[in-house]
C-alpha positions, 0 to 999 in steps of 0.5 A: 513486562514481568511474566510468570516463570520468566525473568526477562526477554531474551534480547534484554539480558544485559550487563546488569544481570551478569552473575545473576540467575534468570529464567528465559522462555522461547523457541529453539532458533538454532542448535550447535553440538560441540562435543561436550558443550551444546549451544542453543540460540533461544528466540523470543519476540525481542530477539536472541540469547545464547544458551550453553549446556555443560555436563559439568553443570547438570548431566541430566539437563545436558542429556535433555538438551541433546534432543532439542530441535528447531522450534521446540518451546523451552524454559531454562534457568541459569546464570548469566556469564560473559562470553570469552573474547573470541566468541563475542558476537558484535551483531547481537545486543546480547552478543557478549553474554550467555546463559549457563543453563542449570535447568531445562523444561521442554514445554512443547516438542515441534515435529519436522517443520513444513519449511525452515524459517530461515529459508522461507523467502524461497518457499512458495507463498501459499505454503507460507500462508498455510502455516502463517503462524510459522511464517510470522515467527521470522524476525523480519515479520516480527519487525513488520508488525512491531513497526505497524503497532508503533505507527498505529499507536502514534496515530491514536496518540496524535489524534487524541491530543488534537481532540478527535473521538475514536468512534466505531461504525457498523460492519453490517450495513446497507448496499450503496453504489459507491464505486467498488463491488461490495461483499453482501451478507444474507439476512436469516431474519429478513429472507431475501434481503442482504447486508453489505460489508462497508467499502469504507465508513464514508456515509457513517462518518458524514452522519457523525458530522451531522451528529455534532462530533466535529472531529472523528477518527477510526482505524477501520476495517473495510471490504471490497470484492475486487480483483486482487494485486500486490497492494490490494486485499479483499479486507484491509485497514484504513485510517478514517478522519472526518472534521466539521467546519474546515476546508481543504487546507485544514485537512492537508495541514492536519495530515502533514502534522500527523505524518510528521508526528509519526515520523518523529515518534517511530523513527526519531527523524523530522519530516520536511513540511509542507509536502509538495503539491501538484494539480491532477492535470500537471501530474498526468501531463508530466508523469502520466499518472495521478500518483507519480513517483517524484523521487527521480526526474524523468518527465514526459514531453509533448513532442507534437511539434516535431511531427506536425509536418512529418512524412511519417503518416502513422504519426500524422494520422494520430495528430489529425484525429486529435491525438498526442505524441509524447516521449520519455527522454533518457540523457547521457546513457548509451543503449545497445541496439538489442536493448532498444529493440527489446523495449518495443516488446516490453512497451507492448506488455504495458499496453502500448500498440507500438513504441518508436525509439530515436537515439542520437549519434554524432549529432544525427538521429538513429532510428527505424524511421531515421530516413524520415527525420531532418538532419537538424532533428536534434536541434529541433528536439532541443527546443522542446527538451533543452537537456537533449544531447548526443547521448539522448534517446527518445522513447515515443508513444502516440495515441489518444492523450489519456491512453498514450500518457498512461503508457508513457507513465508506466514506461517511465517507471520501467526505465527508472528501474532499469537505470537504477534512478530510484533512490533507496530509503527516500520518502517523497510525499506529494499532494495531488489536488484539483481532480476532475469531478466526473469521468465519462464511461463510454460503455454506459454512456454516462458520467461517473464520480471520480471519487464518490458522489458526495464530493463537493465541486469547486466554485463556479462548477455550474457554469462548466461542462461536466468534463471541465468540472473540478472536485474539492478532492485531494490524494496523498501519494508516497513514492508513487503509491496512493496512501489515501485520499479525501475531499470536502463533502457536499452538505447542502441538499440542493447541490447534492440533487444537482450532482445526482442529476448529472450522474443520471441518478433519478430522485426515486433511486437517490431516495432509495439508496441515500434517503437517510443522507439526503434527510440529514442534509436538511436537518442542520448539516455542517460543512465538513470534509475528511480523508482516509489512508491505507494503513497496510500500504503505508506499512508496506512502504515503510518496511520495503515489503513487496506486498501488503500481504507481508504486513497483514497478519492473516492475508488472502492469496491473490485469488482471495483464498485463505490457505490457513483456514481454507476459506471460502468454503461451501455451505450445506443446503440446510444452512442455505434454506435458513437464509432462503438461498439456493446456489444456481449452477454457473452459466457455461 
């Protein structure tokens, strides 16, 4: 794009401009003083261009260049020339050229920086976030946000071509019980009443289907007042999609076409379709997770049969109480005894109460409990795990199924990382289907919706116990990270009433919380469903970033604090009075 005062971007200077006078603007990336000659690497969003200041061109400009320092903002005019053969930089697009500067204008002098950009990787993250505008100048960060833009632009292009409307939904909305804790906003006009910031546009997009729009999408801002981690922020961006008159396969097929389009548009590569599919029960049984990383093969094995007649009382006790015994088996790798003993402590950090290891040497079992194992134990193991051999090690966890398999799933990832089993630059998409409709909360002694209370049950659900009911829900997983999920929604008031009843939501409460939706279900509500994807998580995976903070322009810290704006902040009493609020002291 042509800008006033600039001829071309730094990295776009090419052979066509050789011998021509051009104007460049940008930041001083690096300065090298070679006696009579001064070299500057000028940086803008596109990349780098080398400048050379020679007193023979213009003495005043050369003297001015002596004072340039990192991150000074400058404008230069000069002639594009070829570099000498010995100074060509093959790592730069502009590495064969340089600009002989004839005129220099310093647009802004930078004082000493709080950290050098090239050393930002070793700088405390909170300091980088305090000076986020400096951190974002780094080439790797510029790359992250360039990629983010390209992905979002491709998403919009695909959905527009497939007949979707980009529709906005309110940010100030009603507090509704949808799962996560919401941020609430006091109303000055209606003192004592509060808006909520949306966890997602879930209810609004269903109402848009009732409105007859049929195909809706939105790049939506969402808010959740939850504990933070590497892939979670209090405010985040998601792609929201909803469609009428469809089923699960329609949503999944459109999703696959969308990702294939993005892949081709952004990376110039083809994605293999369709994506692999796996039921929730299979995923948890095999990998101990509802978002398994399937880039490597290290499944969990049920080894109850090996210990049903065992003398090991602590394992027999687990089985007698209805528990399970599972193992992750590592083949063709010899662990040192110190590594195996160390794994016990590491497993405890994953939530395990204990870990039993069993390895084989010369066909015999070697373990802290080896005296309780039969001589033919390897043969017994091979009946369950045919690949087992004399270099196999079993890592065993026992307990209630959900707890034991969750720990084994975490242990599987830890071992894969240790053993370098996870291939780099590989992307494995996976659909998880047939989720439970409900999960039982032991503390509240009630059933909760696994996804949300508007998820449609699978056919035949009324003849089943709540624990056996399945949802018409699906998640898309990429490399062990949940990109997003969706479901076919309830569109009939009678079914919604029955689901609310199972959730312990009485008619009065349901009407108070969701009356607008229940009314819509009786005024011509079409069958519909949709899906939502975390944009930040997707870009994090594509850029191999360790945290979504690296792909969000102005993120919060892990404590939910904004070091740049220093928020959240206190509000004075006069402002609180306007809203009818008073800060109560914290309970000790």
